[in-house]
N, C-alpha and C positions, 0 to 999 in steps of 0.2 A: 920319468913321466910317460915315456913311450911304452914301457913294460906295463904300467897300470892301464893304459888305454887298450893294449892287446888283451890283457886279462879281462877287463870289463867287456870288451867285444865278444870274447869267447863265451863268457858267462851269459850274456844276453842271447847269443845264438843258441846255446844249450837250453836255456829256459824257454825260448820260443819253440824249439823242436820238441821239448818235453810236453809243453802245453798242447802242441798240435797232434802228437801221435800217441800219447799215453792216455788211455781212458780214465776218466775221473769217476770215482764211486759216487753215485747219486743217492741210492736207497739201499739200506741193508735192514730188512725187517724179517727176523726169524729165518726161515729157509729161502725166502725171496731176496734175491740180490739183483739189483738193476744197475748197469753201468752205461755211461754214455760216451761216445767218441764223436766229437764235433768236427775233427779235422782242422784244416787251416782256417782259423778265425782271424778277424781283424787284429785282435790283440797279439796273437802269436806272430802274425806277419810284421807288425810294428816292432816287436822285440827282435826278430831276426833281422829286419832292415836296419835298426839302430846298431845292432852288433856288427853287421857288415860295414856300416858307415864308420864305426869306431875303428875297425881294423884298417880300412882304407885310409882314414885320416892318420893313423899311427904310422903307416908305412910311407905316406907322402910327406909327412912332417919330419924334416931332418934338420939337425943343428949345424 
């Protein structure tokens, strides 16, 4: 169970960081390509926070 929680925490942190720092393609129309980078949004911060929380819980919970 502890291993699953650690893996889930790391995946959530990675997804949050990916959303925060990788620009998402918005428009691709012929030679015109527009991309947007919003930075740290509420959604990415929630994912990172949940990931950190999962890691903390996994290390605090011992049998």
